[in-house]
A tleap script that builds the chain and sets N, CA, C and O, in Angstrom:
source leaprc.protein.ff14SB
mol = sequence {
  NMET LYS LEU LEU TYR LYS PRO LEU SER LEU
  ALA VAL SER ALA LEU GLY GLY VAL LEU ALA
  GLY MET LEU PHE LYS GLN ALA TRP LYS ALA
  ALA THR GLY GLU ASP ASP ALA PRO GLU ALA
  THR SER SER ASP TYR SER THR LYS GLU VAL
  LEU LEU ALA ALA VAL LEU GLN GLY ALA ILE
  PHE GLY GLY VAL LYS ALA ALA VAL ASP ARG
  ALA GLY ALA LYS ALA PHE THR LYS ALA THR
  GLY LYS LYS LEU CASP
}
set mol.1.N position { 0.774 -1.254 -0.026 }
set mol.1.CA position { -0.160 0.239 0.226 }
set mol.1.C position { 0.476 1.172 -0.138 }
set mol.1.O position { 0.056 2.079 -0.857 }
set mol.2.N position { 2.125 1.007 0.547 }
set mol.2.CA position { 2.985 2.329 0.761 }
set mol.2.C position { 3.573 2.985 -0.837 }
set mol.2.O position { 3.957 4.105 -1.175 }
set mol.3.N position { 3.397 1.499 -1.669 }
set mol.3.CA position { 4.466 1.922 -2.686 }
set mol.3.C position { 3.345 2.616 -3.535 }
set mol.3.O position { 3.753 3.077 -4.601 }
set mol.4.N position { 1.405 2.855 -3.148 }
set mol.4.CA position { 0.641 3.457 -3.975 }
set mol.4.C position { 0.706 4.670 -3.421 }
set mol.4.O position { 0.338 5.636 -4.090 }
set mol.5.N position { 1.186 4.844 -2.095 }
set mol.5.CA position { 1.105 6.611 -1.690 }
set mol.5.C position { 2.022 7.323 -2.366 }
set mol.5.O position { 1.855 8.526 -2.567 }
set mol.6.N position { 3.376 6.490 -2.904 }
set mol.6.CA position { 4.500 7.529 -3.202 }
set mol.6.C position { 4.292 8.290 -4.507 }
set mol.6.O position { 4.944 9.287 -4.816 }
set mol.7.N position { 3.170 7.648 -5.372 }
set mol.7.CA position { 3.176 8.798 -6.885 }
set mol.7.C position { 1.743 9.712 -6.570 }
set mol.7.O position { 1.719 10.830 -7.085 }
set mol.8.N position { 0.907 9.416 -5.996 }
set mol.8.CA position { 0.037 10.415 -5.280 }
set mol.8.C position { 0.681 11.520 -4.235 }
set mol.8.O position { 0.408 12.705 -4.046 }
set mol.9.N position { 1.239 11.011 -3.890 }
set mol.9.CA position { 2.275 12.356 -2.670 }
set mol.9.C position { 3.245 12.736 -3.684 }
set mol.9.O position { 3.914 13.326 -2.835 }
set mol.10.N position { 3.984 12.939 -4.860 }
set mol.10.CA position { 4.719 13.228 -5.472 }
set mol.10.C position { 3.347 14.389 -6.377 }
set mol.10.O position { 3.556 15.572 -6.643 }
set mol.11.N position { 2.484 13.894 -6.584 }
set mol.11.CA position { 1.717 14.646 -7.291 }
set mol.11.C position { 0.709 15.888 -6.438 }
set mol.11.O position { 0.463 16.992 -6.923 }
set mol.12.N position { 0.291 15.476 -5.280 }
set mol.12.CA position { 0.084 16.598 -4.508 }
set mol.12.C position { 0.868 17.398 -3.970 }
set mol.12.O position { 0.422 18.480 -3.588 }
set mol.13.N position { 2.271 17.071 -3.796 }
set mol.13.CA position { 3.328 18.046 -3.590 }
set mol.13.C position { 3.996 19.099 -4.621 }
set mol.13.O position { 4.741 20.047 -4.372 }
set mol.14.N position { 3.546 18.682 -5.730 }
set mol.14.CA position { 3.515 19.349 -6.919 }
set mol.14.C position { 2.350 20.299 -7.022 }
set mol.14.O position { 2.542 21.355 -7.625 }
set mol.15.N position { 1.050 20.026 -6.455 }
set mol.15.CA position { -0.059 20.957 -6.373 }
set mol.15.C position { 0.479 22.179 -5.033 }
set mol.15.O position { 0.509 23.408 -5.093 }
set mol.16.N position { 0.768 21.466 -4.156 }
set mol.16.CA position { 1.395 22.136 -2.725 }
set mol.16.C position { 2.437 23.538 -3.019 }
set mol.16.O position { 2.310 24.701 -2.636 }
set mol.17.N position { 3.494 22.885 -3.856 }
set mol.17.CA position { 4.353 23.971 -4.514 }
set mol.17.C position { 3.452 25.138 -5.468 }
set mol.17.O position { 3.788 26.323 -5.472 }
set mol.18.N position { 2.672 24.799 -5.994 }
set mol.18.CA position { 2.000 25.672 -7.039 }
set mol.18.C position { 1.585 26.672 -5.889 }
set mol.18.O position { 1.825 27.879 -5.912 }
set mol.19.N position { 0.909 25.980 -4.852 }
set mol.19.CA position { -0.203 26.967 -4.108 }
set mol.19.C position { 1.080 27.862 -3.047 }
set mol.19.O position { 0.981 29.067 -2.817 }
set mol.20.N position { 1.897 27.244 -2.662 }
set mol.20.CA position { 2.942 28.043 -1.983 }
set mol.20.C position { 3.604 29.086 -2.377 }
set mol.20.O position { 4.089 29.939 -1.634 }
set mol.21.N position { 3.651 29.057 -3.608 }
set mol.21.CA position { 4.370 30.020 -5.078 }
set mol.21.C position { 3.410 31.125 -5.267 }
set mol.21.O position { 3.915 32.240 -5.390 }
set mol.22.N position { 2.133 31.034 -5.314 }
set mol.22.CA position { 0.772 31.832 -5.237 }
set mol.22.C position { 0.560 32.568 -4.148 }
set mol.22.O position { 0.315 33.767 -4.282 }
set mol.23.N position { 0.630 31.836 -2.588 }
set mol.23.CA position { 1.170 32.725 -1.614 }
set mol.23.C position { 1.602 32.905 -1.622 }
set mol.23.O position { 1.293 33.870 -2.322 }
set mol.24.N position { 3.281 33.126 -1.346 }
set mol.24.CA position { 3.959 34.274 -1.665 }
set mol.24.C position { 4.099 34.984 -2.501 }
set mol.24.O position { 5.030 35.786 -2.421 }
set mol.25.N position { 3.257 34.987 -3.623 }
set mol.25.CA position { 3.909 35.856 -4.276 }
set mol.25.C position { 2.315 36.961 -3.506 }
set mol.25.O position { 2.741 38.072 -3.191 }
set mol.26.N position { 1.128 36.850 -3.279 }
set mol.26.CA position { 0.684 37.647 -2.428 }
set mol.26.C position { 1.330 38.201 -1.611 }
set mol.26.O position { 1.375 39.429 -1.673 }
set mol.27.N position { 2.124 37.443 -0.465 }
set mol.27.CA position { 2.084 38.073 0.222 }
set mol.27.C position { 3.307 38.980 0.519 }
set mol.27.O position { 3.363 39.737 1.488 }
set mol.28.N position { 4.445 38.802 -0.570 }
set mol.28.CA position { 5.078 39.595 -1.133 }
set mol.28.C position { 4.350 40.881 -1.493 }
set mol.28.O position { 4.581 41.918 -0.871 }
set mol.29.N position { 3.570 40.831 -2.380 }
set mol.29.CA position { 3.272 41.877 -2.716 }
set mol.29.C position { 2.270 42.774 -1.989 }
set mol.29.O position { 1.754 43.778 -2.480 }
set mol.30.N position { 2.059 42.301 -0.777 }
set mol.30.CA position { 0.875 42.814 0.461 }
set mol.30.C position { 2.021 43.777 1.077 }
set mol.30.O position { 1.922 44.997 1.210 }
set mol.31.N position { 3.204 42.917 1.449 }
set mol.31.CA position { 4.413 43.580 2.720 }
set mol.31.C position { 4.920 44.760 1.689 }
set mol.31.O position { 4.919 45.920 2.100 }
set mol.32.N position { 5.429 44.413 0.114 }
set mol.32.CA position { 6.028 45.751 -0.092 }
set mol.32.C position { 5.395 46.094 -1.217 }
set mol.32.O position { 6.289 46.570 -1.916 }
set mol.33.N position { 4.215 46.148 -1.921 }
set mol.33.CA position { 3.607 46.954 -2.834 }
set mol.33.C position { 4.247 46.267 -4.138 }
set mol.33.O position { 3.650 46.560 -5.174 }
set mol.34.N position { 5.619 45.198 -4.321 }
set mol.34.CA position { 5.981 44.734 -5.864 }
set mol.34.C position { 5.383 43.854 -6.111 }
set mol.34.O position { 5.008 43.201 -5.137 }
set mol.35.N position { 5.216 43.652 -6.672 }
set mol.35.CA position { 4.932 42.345 -7.532 }
set mol.35.C position { 5.949 41.187 -7.458 }
set mol.35.O position { 5.736 40.109 -6.901 }
set mol.36.N position { 6.964 41.511 -8.025 }
set mol.36.CA position { 8.100 40.483 -7.639 }
set mol.36.C position { 9.046 40.219 -6.372 }
set mol.36.O position { 9.101 41.183 -5.609 }
set mol.37.N position { 9.503 39.541 -6.148 }
set mol.37.CA position { 10.307 39.653 -5.116 }
set mol.37.C position { 12.178 39.411 -5.638 }
set mol.37.O position { 12.675 38.619 -6.438 }
set mol.38.N position { 12.744 40.379 -4.850 }
set mol.38.CA position { 13.876 40.202 -5.529 }
set mol.38.C position { 14.754 38.786 -5.680 }
set mol.38.O position { 14.377 37.834 -4.996 }
set mol.39.N position { 15.854 38.628 -6.510 }
set mol.39.CA position { 16.203 37.921 -6.636 }
set mol.39.C position { 18.062 38.028 -5.771 }
set mol.39.O position { 18.839 38.971 -5.626 }
set mol.40.N position { 18.122 36.741 -5.432 }
set mol.40.CA position { 19.353 36.746 -4.368 }
set mol.40.C position { 20.929 37.274 -4.921 }
set mol.40.O position { 21.956 37.454 -4.268 }
set mol.41.N position { 20.619 37.463 -6.635 }
set mol.41.CA position { 21.922 38.128 -7.588 }
set mol.41.C position { 21.502 39.690 -7.525 }
set mol.41.O position { 22.344 40.549 -7.786 }
set mol.42.N position { 20.105 40.051 -7.152 }
set mol.42.CA position { 20.234 41.283 -8.049 }
set mol.42.C position { 20.663 42.964 -7.335 }
set mol.42.O position { 20.339 43.442 -6.248 }
set mol.43.N position { 21.323 43.423 -8.216 }
set mol.43.CA position { 21.699 44.359 -7.395 }
set mol.43.C position { 20.739 46.104 -6.796 }
set mol.43.O position { 21.054 47.066 -6.095 }
set mol.44.N position { 19.511 45.683 -7.583 }
set mol.44.CA position { 18.819 46.760 -7.256 }
set mol.44.C position { 17.878 46.661 -5.516 }
set mol.44.O position { 17.116 47.479 -5.002 }
set mol.45.N position { 18.256 45.610 -5.128 }
set mol.45.CA position { 18.203 45.438 -3.838 }
set mol.45.C position { 18.788 45.141 -2.851 }
set mol.45.O position { 19.812 44.471 -2.987 }
set mol.46.N position { 18.270 45.601 -1.274 }
set mol.46.CA position { 19.689 45.549 0.031 }
set mol.46.C position { 19.677 43.996 0.020 }
set mol.46.O position { 18.845 43.178 -0.375 }
set mol.47.N position { 21.060 43.872 0.670 }
set mol.47.CA position { 20.928 42.760 1.407 }
set mol.47.C position { 19.645 42.043 2.195 }
set mol.47.O position { 19.104 40.955 2.003 }
set mol.48.N position { 19.428 42.918 2.991 }
set mol.48.CA position { 18.418 42.952 4.097 }
set mol.48.C position { 17.061 42.563 3.514 }
set mol.48.O position { 16.423 41.710 4.132 }
set mol.49.N position { 16.542 43.085 2.398 }
set mol.49.CA position { 15.486 42.842 1.541 }
set mol.49.C position { 15.268 41.593 1.142 }
set mol.49.O position { 14.392 40.814 1.518 }
set mol.50.N position { 16.518 41.376 -0.011 }
set mol.50.CA position { 16.824 39.591 -0.589 }
set mol.50.C position { 16.503 38.667 0.892 }
set mol.50.O position { 15.445 38.097 1.156 }
set mol.51.N position { 17.450 38.704 1.539 }
set mol.51.CA position { 17.169 38.235 3.091 }
set mol.51.C position { 15.667 37.536 3.064 }
set mol.51.O position { 15.171 36.442 2.796 }
set mol.52.N position { 15.295 38.718 3.464 }
set mol.52.CA position { 13.854 39.045 4.061 }
set mol.52.C position { 12.738 37.978 3.104 }
set mol.52.O position { 12.008 37.055 3.465 }
set mol.53.N position { 12.981 38.536 1.872 }
set mol.53.CA position { 12.163 37.528 0.829 }
set mol.53.C position { 12.464 35.919 0.489 }
set mol.53.O position { 11.697 35.179 -0.127 }
set mol.54.N position { 14.040 35.484 1.152 }
set mol.54.CA position { 14.339 34.394 1.087 }
set mol.54.C position { 13.591 34.004 2.415 }
set mol.54.O position { 12.714 33.252 1.989 }
set mol.55.N position { 13.442 34.076 3.684 }
set mol.55.CA position { 13.222 33.297 4.927 }
set mol.55.C position { 11.472 33.815 4.438 }
set mol.55.O position { 10.649 32.991 4.836 }
set mol.56.N position { 10.876 34.962 3.702 }
set mol.56.CA position { 9.137 34.581 4.363 }
set mol.56.C position { 9.172 33.595 3.464 }
set mol.56.O position { 8.923 32.540 4.047 }
set mol.57.N position { 9.452 33.352 1.787 }
set mol.57.CA position { 9.378 32.219 1.011 }
set mol.57.C position { 9.551 30.625 1.413 }
set mol.57.O position { 8.916 29.589 1.210 }
set mol.58.N position { 10.909 31.052 2.180 }
set mol.58.CA position { 10.436 29.522 3.193 }
set mol.58.C position { 9.747 28.944 4.073 }
set mol.58.O position { 9.707 27.733 4.290 }
set mol.59.N position { 9.170 29.799 4.624 }
set mol.59.CA position { 8.404 29.817 5.505 }
set mol.59.C position { 7.015 29.319 4.693 }
set mol.59.O position { 6.442 28.245 4.506 }
set mol.60.N position { 6.912 30.030 4.506 }
set mol.60.CA position { 5.614 29.306 3.560 }
set mol.60.C position { 5.859 28.026 2.932 }
set mol.60.O position { 5.089 27.070 3.022 }
set mol.61.N position { 7.020 28.031 2.255 }
set mol.61.CA position { 6.849 26.849 1.785 }
set mol.61.C position { 6.877 25.683 2.209 }
set mol.61.O position { 6.342 24.700 1.696 }
set mol.62.N position { 7.781 25.761 3.591 }
set mol.62.CA position { 7.571 24.937 4.602 }
set mol.62.C position { 6.241 24.376 5.272 }
set mol.62.O position { 5.754 23.250 5.369 }
set mol.63.N position { 5.860 25.666 5.697 }
set mol.63.CA position { 4.125 25.477 6.008 }
set mol.63.C position { 3.069 24.593 4.921 }
set mol.63.O position { 2.248 23.715 5.189 }
set mol.64.N position { 3.365 25.068 3.890 }
set mol.64.CA position { 2.598 24.306 3.014 }
set mol.64.C position { 3.077 22.998 2.551 }
set mol.64.O position { 2.270 22.207 2.060 }
set mol.65.N position { 4.380 22.688 2.669 }
set mol.65.CA position { 4.557 21.469 2.504 }
set mol.65.C position { 4.040 20.765 3.991 }
set mol.65.O position { 3.199 19.868 3.926 }
set mol.66.N position { 4.384 21.049 4.863 }
set mol.66.CA position { 3.829 20.482 6.041 }
set mol.66.C position { 2.754 20.055 5.977 }
set mol.66.O position { 2.539 18.862 6.190 }
set mol.67.N position { 1.515 21.168 5.576 }
set mol.67.CA position { 0.089 20.988 5.727 }
set mol.67.C position { -0.189 19.823 4.579 }
set mol.67.O position { -0.956 18.896 4.838 }
set mol.68.N position { 0.439 19.917 3.370 }
set mol.68.CA position { 0.316 18.919 2.773 }
set mol.68.C position { 0.216 17.695 2.483 }
set mol.68.O position { -0.648 17.002 1.944 }
set mol.69.N position { 1.462 17.481 3.021 }
set mol.69.CA position { 1.789 16.228 3.392 }
set mol.69.C position { 0.947 15.854 4.652 }
set mol.69.O position { 0.571 14.686 4.557 }
set mol.70.N position { 0.571 16.394 5.681 }
set mol.70.CA position { -0.133 15.939 6.630 }
set mol.70.C position { -1.159 15.280 5.904 }
set mol.70.O position { -1.116 14.053 5.814 }
set mol.71.N position { -2.406 16.160 5.181 }
set mol.71.CA position { -3.415 16.010 4.916 }
set mol.71.C position { -3.244 14.627 3.928 }
set mol.71.O position { -4.068 13.712 3.910 }
set mol.72.N position { -1.955 14.676 3.085 }
set mol.72.CA position { -2.312 13.467 2.279 }
set mol.72.C position { -2.137 12.273 2.853 }
set mol.72.O position { -2.634 11.257 2.365 }
set mol.73.N position { -1.314 12.263 4.104 }
set mol.73.CA position { -1.089 10.844 4.940 }
set mol.73.C position { -2.310 10.789 5.647 }
set mol.73.O position { -2.773 9.662 5.820 }
set mol.74.N position { -2.802 11.552 5.999 }
set mol.74.CA position { -4.507 11.549 6.570 }
set mol.74.C position { -5.418 11.143 6.194 }
set mol.74.O position { -6.320 10.702 6.907 }
set mol.75.N position { -5.424 11.196 4.666 }
set mol.75.CA position { -6.265 11.026 3.231 }
set mol.75.C position { -6.074 9.397 3.378 }
set mol.75.O position { -6.903 8.493 3.482 }
set mol.76.N position { -5.001 9.399 3.352 }
set mol.76.CA position { -4.251 8.070 2.578 }
set mol.76.C position { -4.398 7.113 4.092 }
set mol.76.O position { -4.754 5.974 3.792 }
set mol.77.N position { -4.271 7.232 5.168 }
set mol.77.CA position { -5.238 6.298 6.258 }
set mol.77.C position { -6.778 6.391 6.183 }
set mol.77.O position { -7.440 5.643 6.902 }
set mol.78.N position { -7.100 6.855 5.745 }
set mol.78.CA position { -8.583 7.095 6.207 }
set mol.78.C position { -8.884 6.079 4.817 }
set mol.78.O position { -9.554 5.047 4.865 }
set mol.79.N position { -8.356 6.524 3.834 }
set mol.79.CA position { -8.879 5.519 2.643 }
set mol.79.C position { -8.840 3.960 2.801 }
set mol.79.O position { -9.775 3.168 2.687 }
set mol.80.N position { -7.533 3.721 3.090 }
set mol.80.CA position { -6.866 2.768 3.572 }
set mol.80.C position { -7.037 1.740 4.502 }
set mol.80.O position { -7.059 0.517 4.363 }
set mol.81.N position { -7.185 2.658 5.738 }
set mol.81.CA position { -6.779 2.195 7.085 }
set mol.81.C position { -5.578 1.724 7.262 }
set mol.81.O position { -5.463 0.990 8.245 }
set mol.82.N position { -4.836 1.866 6.764 }
set mol.82.CA position { -3.408 1.601 7.419 }
set mol.82.C position { -2.407 2.861 7.328 }
set mol.82.O position { -2.506 3.772 6.506 }
set mol.83.N position { -1.716 2.775 8.034 }
set mol.83.CA position { -0.887 3.778 8.974 }
set mol.83.C position { 0.530 4.378 7.957 }
set mol.83.O position { 0.822 3.641 7.015 }
set mol.84.N position { 1.221 5.425 8.104 }
set mol.84.CA position { 2.550 5.444 7.233 }
set mol.84.C position { 3.367 5.440 7.704 }
set mol.84.O position { 4.378 5.984 7.258 }
set mol.85.N position { 3.293 4.539 9.347 }
set mol.85.CA position { 4.958 4.834 9.798 }
set mol.85.C position { 5.429 3.992 9.561 }
set mol.85.O position { 6.638 3.883 9.761 }
savepdb mol mol.pdb
quit
C-alpha cells in the first residue's frame, strides 16, 4: 500500500508547490507593494530585502509542504485503514 502512496504524494506535493508560490507572491505584494520578490543576485535590492524575501518564501513553502504532507497522510490512512509509519 505504501508503494501506492508515493506517486500520489508526488502529485499532491507538486500542487502544494504551486499553491505555496501563489501564497508567497501575494504575501510579498501585500508586504511591499511590489509584484516580484528580489532575486538573490539582483543589485537593485539591499541584502536585507533579499534575505527577508528568502526567509518569507522558505517559511511559506515549509508550512504549505507540512500541511500538504499531513493532509495526504491522513487521507491515505482514512482511505486504506493503514498508517504510513
